[in-house]
C-alpha positions as CSV (number, residue, x, y, z in Angstrom):
1,X,-52.1,232.8,63.9
2,X,-54.5,234.5,61.5
3,X,-52.9,237.9,62.1
4,X,-49.4,236.4,61.5
5,X,-50.6,234.8,58.2
6,X,-52.1,238.1,57.1
7,X,-48.9,240.0,57.9
8,X,-46.9,237.4,56.0
9,X,-49.2,237.6,53.0
10,X,-49.0,241.4,53.1
11,X,-45.2,241.3,53.2
12,X,-45.1,238.9,50.3
13,X,-47.4,241.1,48.3
14,X,-45.3,244.2,49.0
15,X,-42.1,242.2,48.1
16,X,-43.7,241.2,44.7
17,X,-45.0,244.7,44.1
18,X,-41.6,246.3,44.6
19,X,-39.8,243.8,42.5
20,X,-42.4,244.3,39.7
21,X,-41.9,248.0,39.9
22,X,-38.1,247.6,39.6
23,X,-38.6,245.3,36.6
24,X,-40.9,247.8,35.0
25,X,-38.3,250.6,35.6
26,X,-35.4,248.6,34.1
27,X,-37.5,247.8,31.0
28,X,-39.0,251.3,30.6
29,X,-35.6,253.1,30.6
30,X,-34.6,251.9,27.1
31,X,-38.1,252.2,25.8
32,X,-38.2,255.9,27.0
33,X,-34.9,256.5,25.2
34,X,-36.4,255.0,22.0
35,X,-39.6,257.1,22.3
36,X,-37.6,260.3,22.8
37,X,-35.1,259.7,20.0
38,X,-33.4,261.7,18.7
39,X,-33.9,264.0,21.6
40,X,-31.8,263.4,24.7
41,X,-33.4,262.6,28.1
42,X,-31.9,263.9,31.4
43,X,-29.2,261.6,32.9
44,X,-29.2,259.4,29.8
45,X,-27.1,259.5,26.6
46,X,-28.5,260.6,23.3
47,X,-29.8,257.8,21.0
48,X,-30.6,257.7,17.3
49,X,-32.3,254.5,16.1
50,X,-30.1,252.1,14.2
51,X,-31.2,248.4,14.1
52,X,-27.6,247.1,14.1
53,X,-24.4,248.5,15.8
54,X,-21.0,247.0,16.2
55,X,-21.0,243.3,17.0
56,X,-24.7,243.0,16.3
57,X,-23.9,243.1,12.6
58,X,-22.1,239.7,13.1
59,X,-24.9,238.4,15.3
60,X,-27.5,239.4,12.8
61,X,-25.6,237.8,9.9
62,X,-25.4,234.6,12.0
63,X,-29.2,234.6,12.5
64,X,-29.6,234.8,8.7
65,X,-27.1,232.0,8.2
66,X,-28.9,229.9,10.8
67,X,-32.1,230.2,8.8
68,X,-30.3,229.4,5.6
69,X,-28.6,226.3,7.1
70,X,-31.9,225.2,8.6
71,X,-33.4,225.0,5.1
72,X,-30.4,223.2,3.8
73,X,-29.7,220.8,6.7
74,X,-32.9,220.1,8.6
75,X,-35.3,220.0,5.6
76,X,-34.8,216.4,4.5
77,X,-33.5,213.2,5.9
78,X,-31.5,214.9,8.6
79,X,-34.6,216.7,9.7
80,X,-36.6,213.5,9.9
81,X,-33.8,211.9,11.9
82,X,-33.8,214.8,14.2
83,X,-37.5,214.6,14.8
84,X,-37.2,210.9,15.5
85,X,-34.3,211.6,18.0
86,X,-36.3,214.2,19.8
87,X,-39.4,212.0,19.9
88,X,-37.3,209.2,21.6
89,X,-35.7,211.6,24.0
90,X,-39.0,213.2,24.9
91,X,-40.7,209.9,25.5
92,X,-37.8,208.8,27.7
93,X,-38.1,212.1,29.6
94,X,-41.8,211.5,30.3
95,X,-41.1,208.1,31.7
96,X,-38.2,209.4,33.8
97,X,-40.3,212.3,35.1
98,X,-43.1,209.9,36.2
99,X,-40.5,207.7,37.7
100,X,-39.2,210.5,39.9
101,X,-35.8,210.9,38.1
102,X,-36.7,214.5,37.1
103,X,-33.2,215.9,36.7
104,X,-32.5,213.4,34.0
105,X,-35.9,214.0,32.5
106,X,-34.9,217.6,32.1
107,X,-31.5,217.0,30.6
108,X,-32.5,214.3,28.0
109,X,-34.6,216.5,25.7
110,X,-32.1,219.4,26.2
111,X,-29.3,217.0,25.1
112,X,-31.3,215.9,22.0
113,X,-31.9,219.6,21.1
114,X,-28.2,220.4,21.6
115,X,-27.1,217.6,19.3
116,X,-29.5,218.8,16.6
117,X,-28.4,222.5,17.0
118,X,-24.8,221.4,17.1
119,X,-25.1,219.9,13.7
120,X,-27.0,222.9,12.4
121,X,-24.4,225.5,13.6
122,X,-21.6,223.4,12.3
123,X,-23.0,223.8,8.8
124,X,-23.7,227.5,8.8
125,X,-21.4,230.0,7.0
126,X,-18.9,232.0,9.1
127,X,-20.2,235.4,9.9
128,X,-17.7,237.2,12.1
129,X,-19.6,236.4,15.3
130,X,-17.3,234.9,17.9
131,X,-20.1,232.8,19.6
132,X,-23.5,231.5,18.6
133,X,-25.6,231.4,21.7
134,X,-27.1,234.8,21.4
135,X,-27.8,234.5,17.6
136,X,-29.6,231.1,18.4
137,X,-31.9,232.8,20.9
138,X,-32.5,235.7,18.5
139,X,-33.1,233.3,15.6
140,X,-35.7,231.4,17.6
141,X,-37.6,234.6,18.4
142,X,-37.4,235.8,14.8
143,X,-38.4,232.4,13.4
144,X,-42.0,233.5,12.5
145,X,-40.5,235.7,9.7
146,X,-39.1,232.9,7.5
147,X,-42.0,230.6,8.6
148,X,-44.4,233.0,6.9
149,X,-42.0,233.7,4.1
150,X,-41.3,237.2,5.2
151,X,-37.8,238.5,4.2
152,X,-35.5,239.0,7.1
153,X,-34.2,242.6,7.5
154,X,-32.4,244.3,10.3
155,X,-35.5,246.5,11.0
156,X,-37.7,243.4,11.2
157,X,-35.3,241.5,13.4
158,X,-34.8,244.5,15.8
159,X,-38.1,244.2,17.8
160,X,-37.6,240.5,18.7
161,X,-34.0,241.1,19.6
162,X,-34.9,244.1,21.8
163,X,-37.7,242.1,23.4
164,X,-35.3,239.3,24.3
165,X,-32.8,241.7,25.9
166,X,-35.5,243.4,27.9
167,X,-36.8,240.1,29.1
168,X,-33.2,239.1,30.0
169,X,-32.7,242.3,32.0
170,X,-36.1,241.8,33.8
171,X,-35.1,238.2,34.7
172,X,-31.8,239.6,36.1
173,X,-33.7,242.0,38.4
174,X,-35.7,239.2,39.8
175,X,-32.8,236.8,40.2
176,X,-30.7,239.5,41.9
177,X,-33.4,240.0,44.5
178,X,-33.6,236.2,45.1
179,X,-29.8,236.0,45.4
180,X,-29.8,238.7,48.0
181,X,-32.4,237.0,50.1
182,X,-30.9,233.5,49.8
183,X,-27.3,234.7,50.5
184,X,-28.2,236.8,53.5
185,X,-31.6,235.8,54.8
186,X,-32.7,239.4,54.5
187,X,-35.3,240.7,52.0
188,X,-34.0,244.2,52.4
189,X,-30.7,243.1,50.9
190,X,-32.5,241.5,47.9
191,X,-34.6,244.7,47.3
192,X,-31.6,247.0,47.6
193,X,-29.5,244.9,45.2
194,X,-32.4,244.6,42.7
195,X,-32.9,248.3,43.0
196,X,-29.3,249.0,42.3
197,X,-29.4,246.9,39.1
198,X,-32.7,248.3,38.0
199,X,-31.5,251.9,38.4
200,X,-27.9,251.3,37.2
201,X,-28.5,252.9,33.8
202,X,-29.6,256.1,35.6
203,X,-26.7,256.5,38.1
204,X,-23.8,255.0,36.2
205,X,-23.2,258.2,34.3
206,X,-23.5,260.3,37.5
207,X,-20.7,258.3,39.2
208,X,-18.5,257.5,36.3
209,X,-19.2,260.6,34.2
210,X,-20.3,260.8,30.5
211,X,-17.4,258.5,29.6
212,X,-19.7,255.7,30.8
213,X,-21.6,256.2,27.6
214,X,-18.6,255.8,25.3
215,X,-18.3,253.0,22.9
216,X,-22.0,252.2,23.2
217,X,-21.5,250.6,26.6
218,X,-24.7,252.1,28.1
219,X,-26.7,251.0,25.0
220,X,-25.3,247.5,25.3
221,X,-26.3,247.3,28.9
222,X,-30.0,248.3,28.4
223,X,-30.3,246.1,25.3
224,X,-30.6,248.7,22.5
225,X,-27.4,247.5,20.7
226,X,-28.5,243.9,20.7
227,X,-25.3,242.5,22.1
228,X,-25.0,239.2,24.0
229,X,-24.4,240.7,27.5
230,X,-28.0,240.9,28.8
231,X,-28.7,237.3,27.9
232,X,-25.3,236.2,29.3
233,X,-25.9,238.0,32.6
234,X,-29.4,236.7,33.0
235,X,-28.4,233.0,32.4
236,X,-25.5,233.3,34.9
237,X,-27.5,235.2,37.6
238,X,-30.5,232.9,37.4
239,X,-28.2,229.9,37.8
240,X,-26.7,231.5,40.9
241,X,-30.1,232.0,42.3
242,X,-30.9,228.3,41.8
243,X,-27.6,227.2,43.4
244,X,-28.3,229.3,46.5
245,X,-31.7,227.6,47.2
246,X,-31.6,226.4,50.8
247,X,-32.4,222.9,49.6
248,X,-30.6,222.4,46.3
249,X,-32.4,219.6,44.6
250,X,-31.0,217.4,41.8
251,X,-33.4,219.0,39.3
252,X,-32.4,222.5,40.3
253,X,-28.7,221.6,40.0
254,X,-29.3,220.1,36.6
255,X,-31.2,223.3,35.4
256,X,-28.5,225.5,36.9
257,X,-25.8,223.6,35.0
258,X,-27.9,223.7,31.8
259,X,-28.2,227.5,32.1
260,X,-24.5,227.9,32.7
261,X,-23.7,225.5,29.8
262,X,-25.7,227.6,27.4
263,X,-24.3,230.8,28.9
264,X,-20.9,229.4,27.8
265,X,-22.3,229.2,24.2
266,X,-23.4,232.9,24.6
267,X,-20.0,234.0,26.1
268,X,-17.1,231.6,26.3
269,X,-15.7,233.1,29.5
270,X,-18.8,231.8,31.4
271,X,-17.3,228.3,31.1
272,X,-14.5,228.8,33.6
273,X,-17.1,230.4,36.0
274,X,-19.2,227.2,35.7
275,X,-16.2,225.0,36.3
276,X,-15.3,226.8,39.6
277,X,-18.9,226.8,40.7
278,X,-19.0,223.0,40.2
279,X,-16.1,222.6,42.6
280,X,-17.9,224.7,45.2
281,X,-21.1,222.7,44.8
282,X,-19.1,219.5,45.2
283,X,-17.6,220.7,48.5
284,X,-21.0,221.8,49.9
285,X,-23.5,219.3,48.4
286,X,-21.4,216.3,47.6
287,X,-20.1,214.7,44.4
288,X,-23.6,213.5,43.2
289,X,-25.0,217.0,43.1
290,X,-21.8,218.3,41.5
291,X,-21.9,215.6,38.9
292,X,-25.5,216.4,38.0
293,X,-24.6,220.1,37.8
294,X,-21.6,219.4,35.6
295,X,-23.7,217.1,33.4
296,X,-26.2,219.9,32.9
297,X,-23.3,222.1,31.7
298,X,-21.9,219.5,29.4
299,X,-25.3,219.0,27.7
300,X,-24.9,222.1,25.6
301,X,-21.3,221.3,24.6
302,X,-22.3,220.1,21.1
303,X,-23.4,223.7,20.4
304,X,-20.1,225.1,21.5
305,X,-18.0,222.6,19.6
306,X,-20.3,222.6,16.5
307,X,-19.7,226.4,16.1
308,X,-16.0,226.3,17.2
309,X,-14.5,226.5,13.8
310,X,-16.8,229.4,12.8
311,X,-16.0,231.5,15.9
312,X,-12.8,232.4,17.6
313,X,-10.7,230.1,15.5
314,X,-8.6,230.7,12.4
315,X,-10.3,228.3,10.0
316,X,-7.5,228.6,7.4
317,X,-4.7,227.6,9.8
318,X,-6.7,225.6,12.3
319,X,-5.1,227.5,15.1
320,X,-6.6,230.0,17.6
321,X,-7.9,233.0,15.7
322,X,-6.4,235.3,18.3
323,X,-2.8,235.7,19.5
324,X,-3.2,235.2,23.3
325,X,0.3,236.4,24.0
326,X,-0.5,239.7,22.3
327,X,-4.0,240.1,23.7
328,X,-3.3,239.1,27.3
329,X,-0.4,240.9,29.0
330,X,0.3,242.0,32.5
331,X,0.8,245.6,31.5
332,X,-2.8,245.8,30.5
333,X,-3.9,245.3,34.1
334,X,-2.6,248.7,35.0
335,X,-3.9,250.3,31.8
336,X,-7.4,248.8,32.3
337,X,-7.5,249.8,35.9
338,X,-6.5,253.4,35.2
339,X,-8.5,254.1,32.0
340,X,-11.8,252.2,32.3
341,X,-14.7,254.2,31.0
342,X,-17.1,252.9,33.7
343,X,-15.1,251.3,36.5
344,X,-13.3,254.5,37.3
345,X,-11.7,255.3,40.7
346,X,-14.9,257.0,41.7
347,X,-17.0,254.0,40.8
348,X,-14.7,251.5,42.6
349,X,-14.8,253.8,45.6
350,X,-18.6,253.6,45.6
351,X,-18.8,249.9,45.1
352,X,-15.8,248.1,46.6
353,X,-15.7,249.1,50.3
354,X,-19.4,248.3,51.0
355,X,-19.1,245.1,48.9
356,X,-16.1,244.0,50.9
357,X,-18.1,244.6,54.1
358,X,-21.0,242.7,52.7
359,X,-19.0,239.5,52.3
360,X,-18.9,239.3,56.1
361,X,-22.7,239.4,56.5
362,X,-23.4,236.4,54.2
363,X,-24.9,233.3,55.8
364,X,-22.0,230.9,55.3
365,X,-18.9,230.0,53.3
366,X,-21.0,228.5,50.5
367,X,-23.0,231.7,49.9
368,X,-19.7,233.7,50.0
369,X,-18.1,231.3,47.5
370,X,-21.1,231.3,45.1
371,X,-21.1,235.1,45.0
372,X,-17.4,235.9,45.2
373,X,-16.0,233.1,42.9
374,X,-17.6,234.4,39.7
375,X,-16.4,237.9,40.5
376,X,-12.8,236.7,40.9
377,X,-12.8,234.5,37.9
378,X,-14.3,237.2,35.6
379,X,-11.8,239.8,36.8
380,X,-8.9,237.4,36.3
381,X,-10.1,236.6,32.8
382,X,-10.4,240.2,31.7
383,X,-8.1,242.3,33.8
384,X,-5.1,241.6,31.5
385,X,-7.2,241.7,28.3
386,X,-6.1,244.5,25.9
387,X,-9.4,246.3,25.4
388,X,-11.2,245.8,28.7
389,X,-10.9,249.5,29.5
390,X,-12.8,250.3,26.3
391,X,-15.3,247.4,26.9
392,X,-16.3,247.4,30.5
393,X,-19.3,245.4,29.4
394,X,-17.2,242.4,30.0
395,X,-17.8,242.9,33.7
396,X,-21.6,243.3,33.4
397,X,-22.1,239.7,34.3
398,X,-20.8,240.2,37.8
399,X,-22.7,243.4,38.5
400,X,-25.6,241.7,40.2
401,X,-23.3,239.8,42.6
402,X,-21.4,243.0,43.4
403,X,-24.8,244.8,44.1
404,X,-25.8,242.0,46.4
405,X,-22.6,242.3,48.4
406,X,-22.9,246.1,48.3
407,X,-26.5,245.9,49.7
408,X,-25.4,243.4,52.3
409,X,-22.7,245.7,53.5
410,X,-25.0,248.7,53.6
411,X,-27.6,246.8,55.7
412,X,-24.9,245.5,58.0
413,X,-23.5,249.0,58.7
414,X,-27.0,250.4,59.1
415,X,-27.9,247.7,61.7
416,X,-24.6,248.2,63.6
417,X,-25.1,252.0,63.7
418,X,-28.6,251.5,65.1
419,X,-27.3,249.3,67.8
420,X,-24.7,251.9,68.8
421,X,-27.1,254.8,69.0
422,X,-29.9,252.8,70.7
423,X,-30.1,254.0,74.3
424,X,-29.4,251.4,77.0
425,X,-32.4,250.4,79.1
426,X,-32.7,252.2,82.4
427,X,-32.0,250.2,85.5
């Protein structure tokens, strides 16, 4: 018994050490690029420091507007009412936690915070950002600046934004490993999948060519452009890891729903993913777990609705700020498939066959559904979108799931090949 325990402990230590090394690698890649700037490192694109790029201008302006609205809205009677509301919700949460209703104890304070933040974002000035989830996280990390009366500038906001994206990518590495283990029962699958995600910035250019660096997609992925994708991916992947726990508790379901709900505030297309996952949870775990999961997602709805008129909406006409008929067309499916800067024919040839095989090696239908459903929903949402070929970052959120399936397929083929070449025992 002692030897078995020692082996298990050693195995756990090795597992943790490898995951830690992969996390360090994923984080060090963009840091090495910054350190070498403006020189170009092998296998990586050139980079010259600029605190804001592309959409991050709108996100940064939203952060500044959040601080301004905070001073105007939450300093005064509304602020006192918000404190009283949070005190009541927090006290109720403590009582519920001690009473064993922990899922509701988690959601109550989150709902109170969501109400307050919903009021706040409803009062901010429009900034050009389509969603508010990422600016909220960035503003929270940057809050010490206005707290100590230090003027907010792009250069001062960059370190906290970069730190958040690096933390998000690190969390995704860990969650990807957990998904691999929980979906297949094999640690090797988790390690391979986490390794694929950790090293993706190194080999994406080898497979897809230098076009993989066009339009800043590589810099978005590693976090240097301060886009919403790293945080969006981390929220979704961590929630998938929670849902795949062998014994999905009510509290885990609530937290998973809460993460996906906020992921919708970060990127609206995560909402349909959450809705499909709720149906899958209902079929596997029953209506009560599904209801708790859905309630967790609904908790953050005040944030989405509070910002709605400032984001993808034409505030002058009260109609959608985009012409869906013009932006979504069947002809774009072919264009996006043929001209994607990252998901080229070579990349699809590398990923798809093994991922398809990997579906067969998952433990059961629930594991297959949890991994495959987000992939299908995301592809359906973006395959006919007019600029998906130029913005393959839209698919970053499903990369961890694809890597898990790829790793599962690779391990399955390896095991089958070993069985075939193993000599039969002599009679």
